[in-house]
N, C-alpha and C positions, 0 to 999 in steps of 0.2 A: 504493501499500500503507500500511498506518498501523504507526505509530509510538510509543511515547511521549517525546517529550524535556523532558528537565528535567521530569518528570510531569504535562506537555501533554502529550494525543493528535496526534498532526501525521501531514497525510495527504504521501507524497514519493511520488516514482518508482519504479518497480521498482529493482530491482539498481544503487540509488545507493549510492555508495561514501559513507565517512567522510570524505574529503579532500572531493568531488564536496559534501556537504550544507557541509560549512566554509564552502566559496568562494559557496554557494547564499545561504548565511547573514551573511556577510561577518565572518567570523569568522576573524582571523590562528593559522593554524595554530600558530606558534608561541607565541602568548601562552592557551592555551586546555592544559586536561588532557580528557580522553575516555575516557566509562568505557560498555562495552557489557555491557549484562547482569549487572552487577557486578564486570567483567572491565578492567581497567583496558588500555586500547588502545595499543600503540604508536604515538609521531607516526609514526615510519618505514614503516609498517604500515597509516595511514590511506590510503595509494591502492587499497591492495590489500582493503580489508577493504568486503565488500559488505553491506548490511543487508537484515536480513531480517522480515517480516511479524510483528508483534509485538515486534521486540526494544526494549529500553528504553534509550536513553542518557541519560545524563549528563554535561552539558559545563559544565567551571567556567572561568573567567578570572580569569586569573592577573595579580595587580596584581603590579608592584615599589613601591619608596619606601622611604621611611626616616621 
C-alpha cells in the first residue's frame, strides 16, 4: 500500500503498524514524534495503530542538547 512519509510517497506492506514501520526504518521510537493525518500518535499506541492506504505520516526526530 502507499502512504506519504514526511511528504514523500512510500510503499509499505498492508496493515503495518507505526511501531513496525519505525523499526523497519531503524528509528528509535523514544526519539521521535509521529503524526498521522495531522493527529499526534501517542507513543504507547504505536504498536496497535495500523496504517491505511493514503495515510500521511510526519515523523520528527527529537534532539537533545544545550
